[in-house]
C-alpha positions in Angstrom: 188.1 48.7 97.7 185.3 48.8 95.1 184.8 52.3 93.3 182.4 53.3 90.8 183.4 51.8 87.3 180.5 52.6 85.2 178.7 55.9 84.7 176.1 56.3 87.3 172.6 55.7 86.6 170.9 59.1 86.9 167.3 59.8 87.9 165.2 62.8 88.6 163.6 62.7 91.9 162.1 64.4 95.0 164.2 64.5 98.3 161.9 61.7 100.0 162.4 59.2 97.1 166.2 59.9 97.0 166.1 59.1 101.0 164.2 55.9 100.3 166.7 54.7 97.5 169.5 55.6 99.7 168.0 53.3 102.6 167.3 50.7 100.0 170.9 50.5 99.0 171.8 49.8 102.6 169.7 46.8 102.7 167.8 47.1 105.9 166.3 44.0 107.3 163.2 45.7 108.9 161.5 48.9 108.0 158.6 50.3 110.2 156.4 53.0 109.0 153.7 55.5 109.8 152.9 58.3 107.7 152.9 62.1 108.3 153.4 65.2 106.4 155.9 65.7 104.9 157.4 62.6 105.4 154.6 60.2 103.9 156.1 59.8 100.4 159.5 58.8 101.9 157.7 55.5 103.7 155.5 55.0 100.8 158.3 54.7 98.4 160.0 52.1 100.8 156.7 50.3 101.2 156.2 50.1 97.5 160.0 48.8 97.0 159.3 46.0 99.4 155.8 45.1 97.8 157.6 45.1 94.3 160.4 42.7 95.7 163.0 45.4 94.8 164.0 45.6 98.6 164.2 42.3 100.8 163.0 43.6 104.0 160.3 43.0 106.6 157.8 45.9 106.7 155.9 46.7 109.6 152.9 48.9 109.3 152.5 50.1 112.9 149.7 51.9 114.5 151.4 54.8 115.5 155.0 56.3 115.8 155.7 54.8 119.4 155.1 51.3 118.1 157.3 52.1 115.1 160.3 53.0 116.9 159.6 50.5 119.8 159.3 47.4 117.2 162.5 48.6 115.5 164.4 48.6 118.8 163.5 45.1 119.2 164.6 44.2 115.8 167.9 46.0 116.2 168.6 44.2 119.5 168.3 40.9 117.6 170.8 42.1 115.0 168.6 43.5 112.2 169.5 46.6 110.4 166.7 49.0 110.7 165.1 52.2 109.3 162.3 54.6 109.8 161.4 58.3 109.3 158.9 60.9 110.8 158.3 64.5 111.4 157.2 66.9 113.9 154.2 65.4 116.0 155.3 62.1 115.0 158.7 62.5 116.5 157.1 63.8 119.7 154.9 60.7 119.7 157.9 58.4 119.6 159.9 60.4 122.1 159.9 57.6 125.0 161.5 55.1 122.6 163.6 57.8 121.0 165.4 58.7 124.3 165.9 55.0 125.0 167.8 54.0 121.8 171.2 56.1 122.5 171.4 54.6 126.0 171.0 51.2 124.6 173.5 52.1 122.1 171.5 50.8 119.2 173.1 51.6 115.7 169.8 52.7 114.0 169.1 55.3 111.3 166.1 57.4 111.4 165.2 60.1 108.9 163.9 63.4 110.1 162.0 65.3 107.3 162.0 68.5 109.2 158.9 70.6 110.0 157.7 73.4 112.3 155.8 72.1 115.4 152.5 73.3 116.9 151.2 75.5 118.3 150.2 77.6 116.1 149.2 74.7 113.8 151.6 74.2 110.9 152.5 71.4 108.5 155.2 73.3 106.5 159.0 73.1 106.8 161.4 74.2 109.5 164.0 72.7 111.8 161.9 72.8 115.1 161.1 69.2 115.4 164.8 68.0 115.0 166.3 70.8 117.0 163.8 70.0 120.0 165.4 66.5 120.4 169.1 67.6 119.7 170.1 66.9 123.3 168.8 63.3 123.3 172.1 61.5 122.5 171.3 60.9 118.7 173.9 62.0 116.1 172.3 64.6 113.7 173.4 65.3 110.1 171.7 67.9 107.9 171.5 67.7 104.1 171.6 70.6 101.6 170.6 68.8 98.3 168.7 65.6 97.1 171.8 64.0 96.2 173.5 64.7 99.7 170.3 63.0 101.0 170.7 59.8 99.2 174.4 59.6 99.9 174.1 60.6 103.6 171.3 57.9 104.4 174.1 55.2 103.1 177.0 56.9 105.2 174.7 56.9 108.1 174.8 53.2 108.7 178.4 52.9 108.4 178.7 55.5 111.2 176.1 54.3 113.5 177.5 50.7 113.1 181.2 51.7 113.5 182.4 49.9 116.7 184.0 53.3 118.0 180.4 54.7 117.9 177.4 52.5 118.0 175.0 55.3 118.4 171.7 56.0 116.5 171.8 58.5 113.6 169.3 60.9 112.4 169.5 62.0 108.7 167.6 65.4 108.8 166.4 67.0 105.4 164.0 70.1 105.2 160.2 69.3 104.8 158.8 70.9 101.5 162.1 72.5 100.0 163.9 69.0 100.0 161.0 66.4 100.7 159.2 67.3 97.7 161.9 69.3 95.8 162.9 67.5 92.7 166.4 67.4 91.2 169.1 65.3 89.4 170.4 62.4 91.6 173.0 59.9 90.8 172.4 56.3 91.9 175.6 54.3 92.9 176.0 50.7 92.0 174.4 48.2 94.7 177.9 46.2 94.9 179.8 49.6 95.7 177.3 50.1 98.6 177.6 46.5 99.9 181.4 46.8 100.1 181.2 50.2 101.5 179.0 49.0 104.1 180.6 45.7 104.8 179.1 42.9 106.6 176.3 43.7 109.0 177.4 43.5 112.6 174.5 45.2 114.6 174.1 43.6 117.9 177.5 42.3 118.8 177.5 44.6 122.0 174.3 43.2 123.2 174.2 39.5 121.5 170.6 39.3 122.3 169.7 35.5 121.6 166.9 33.5 123.0 169.4 30.3 123.5 171.2 32.8 126.0 168.6 34.7 127.6 169.9 38.0 129.4 168.7 41.4 130.8 168.6 44.4 128.8 168.5 48.0 130.1 168.8 47.1 134.0 167.3 49.3 136.6 170.3 51.4 137.9 170.4 54.3 140.4 169.3 54.7 144.2 171.6 55.6 147.1 171.9 52.0 148.6 173.2 50.0 145.6 176.1 50.3 143.1 173.5 51.6 140.3 174.9 55.2 140.2 178.4 54.2 139.3 176.9 51.9 136.6 174.7 55.0 135.4 177.7 57.2 135.2 179.9 54.9 133.3 177.0 54.4 130.8 176.6 58.3 130.2 180.6 58.5 130.1 180.6 56.0 127.4 178.0 57.6 125.2 179.4 61.1 125.4 183.0 59.5 124.7 181.6 57.8 121.6 179.8 61.2 120.5 183.4 62.5 120.6 184.9 59.8 118.5 181.9 60.2 115.8 183.4 63.5 114.6 186.3 61.5 113.4 184.3 58.4 112.1 182.1 60.7 110.2 185.1 62.5 108.4 186.6 59.1 107.9 183.2 57.7 106.3 182.8 60.9 104.0 186.4 60.5 102.6 185.8 56.8 101.8 182.6 57.6 100.1 184.2 60.3 98.1 186.8 58.1 97.0 184.5 55.2 95.8 181.8 57.4 94.2 183.5 60.9 93.1 181.0 62.6 95.0 182.7 64.6 98.2 180.3 66.2 100.8 181.7 68.0 103.7 181.5 66.0 106.7 181.3 68.3 109.5 181.3 71.9 108.2 181.8 73.2 104.8 183.8 76.3 104.1 182.6 78.4 101.3 184.7 81.2 100.0 186.2 81.6 103.3 189.6 82.7 102.0 190.3 86.3 103.1 186.6 86.7 104.2 186.3 89.7 106.8 182.6 88.5 107.9 180.7 85.2 107.5 177.3 83.7 107.7 176.7 80.5 109.1 173.8 78.1 107.7 172.2 74.7 108.2 170.3 72.6 105.4 168.7 73.5 102.3 168.8 77.6 103.0 172.6 77.3 102.1 172.0 77.3 98.3 170.5 80.9 98.3 173.1 81.9 100.9 175.6 80.9 98.5 174.4 82.8 95.9 174.2 86.0 98.2 177.9 85.4 99.1 178.9 85.1 95.2 176.8 88.3 94.6 178.6 90.1 97.3 182.0 88.7 96.3 181.5 89.8 92.7 181.0 93.4 94.1 184.1 93.3 96.3 182.9 92.7 99.5 185.0 89.8 101.4 182.2 87.5 102.9 182.3 83.7 103.3 179.9 81.1 104.4 180.1 78.0 106.9 177.7 75.4 106.5 176.8 72.9 109.3 176.4 69.4 108.1 177.2 67.3 111.3 175.3 69.2 114.1 175.4 66.8 116.9 178.0 66.2 118.0 178.7 69.9 117.4 181.9 70.2 115.3 183.3 73.0 117.7 186.9 72.8 116.7 186.1 72.9 112.9 183.9 76.0 113.6 186.0 77.9 115.5 189.0 77.3 113.0 186.8 78.2 110.2 185.8 81.5 111.8 189.2 82.4 113.5 189.9 85.3 111.2 186.5 87.0 110.6 185.3 90.3 112.3 181.9 89.3 112.8 179.3 86.5 112.2 175.6 86.0 111.3 174.1 82.7 112.1 171.1 81.8 110.3 168.4 79.3 112.0 165.2 77.7 110.8 164.2 77.2 114.4 164.2 78.8 117.9 166.0 78.2 121.1 163.4 79.5 123.7 165.6 79.7 126.4 167.9 82.3 124.7 165.5 84.3 122.3 167.7 83.0 119.4 168.5 80.1 117.2 169.9 76.8 118.3 172.8 77.0 115.7 173.9 80.5 117.0 173.9 79.3 120.7 176.2 76.4 119.7 178.5 78.6 117.5 178.5 81.3 120.2 179.6 78.8 122.8 182.4 77.4 120.8 183.7 80.6 119.8 183.6 81.7 123.7 185.4 78.6 124.6 188.1 78.9 122.1 188.6 82.7 123.5 187.3 84.1 120.2 185.5 87.2 121.0 183.8 89.0 118.1 180.3 90.4 117.2 177.7 87.5 116.5 174.0 87.9 115.5 171.3 85.3 115.5 169.1 85.3 112.5 165.9 83.4 112.5 164.1 82.8 109.1 162.1 80.2 107.1 159.9 79.4 110.0 156.6 77.5 108.9 158.0 76.9 105.4 158.6 80.8 104.7 161.3 81.5 101.8 164.8 82.6 102.9 165.6 84.1 99.6 169.1 85.5 98.1 167.7 89.0 98.9 167.1 87.9 102.6 170.7 86.7 102.8 172.0 89.9 101.0 170.3 92.0 103.8 172.0 89.6 106.4 175.4 90.2 105.0 174.8 93.8 105.1 173.9 93.6 108.7 177.2 91.6 109.7 179.2 94.0 107.8 177.7 96.7 110.1 178.4 94.7 113.0 182.0 94.1 112.1 182.1 98.2 112.0 180.6 98.5 115.3 177.2 99.5 113.8 173.7 98.2 114.7 172.6 95.6 117.4 173.5 92.1 118.0 169.7 91.4 119.0 168.0 88.5 117.2 166.8 89.5 113.7 163.6 87.9 112.6 164.2 87.8 108.7 160.5 87.0 107.7 159.1 89.1 110.4 157.6 91.8 107.7 157.4 89.7 104.6 
């Protein structure tokens, strides 16, 4: 096993550049691009690397996001390691090929630089775009820091290409706050990444070859043919692979930590949960401010902890319920909305996981940071106070809109 033997090269870069550098270290064969705010500088960085000879990959400047992902599906079927990234309306435009990729079991990596969606018009950060496609069969991992963006993009290829998974992966990082946020970032050695990922083996499950013509994505279904049974087998295979992905994601993160010395929580991160009476649940870049609020509360004698969601799809229900097993109340902070439940998507999944585990406790949905609004330490301090109130039987569990009056 190759490990980091020399001091890491350290740079200062924005999150989009960190994503591009992580992808380049994974040596994709084909990159297809179309710019959209706040993703544009990511694909611009990859395009520049290819133009400068720093990355040996085919670049497709497509006419739109539908063509971007369609072209990469063909490349992936032919055995290429691929990459693209998008945001918001761009993700909506590529929806048809997007929902096709998991059913074809294509081990692709696609970055979502998260952004709120219209209407009203908005080009600022939020999680609504990624959350809208959370049930399409893609694995989704969310990053908290610039360093985590780089490392997760590399790890995503090993997860996607694992023979027990073979599913596409979204690496999600917050628009504005991480896409353009500048921070210190360590770069692993190319040889370490090569050894970590191993030989490319992308299309072994399809083996698309012009010398051996075959049908891809056959028509199934209907009442007078065996199609429905075949369709069911496909769906069962997808869901079973999603379940196995939780173990694979954990193993891949452990391997990466041993090689680089950088350990990221694979499924969830438990922060100061020892002896916690109440807890916050967060996702993405908001977690830094939330941790500061937890630290301040702990310093004042309040027993509060935090659980950060790293892997959102598949949802790590067992890890979540274990982390929250001993608390008296929970506040789940989302940067997006689940319109069906007048709450947040992460709240909805956390509530479901707790209910299935028989854990009955007060839990409140808190929605903040929409359209690029700040969620500050002060916001989280007020959220902690609300959750302590719930633990005492005070206040309401109705959805709390954190920025409503800011």
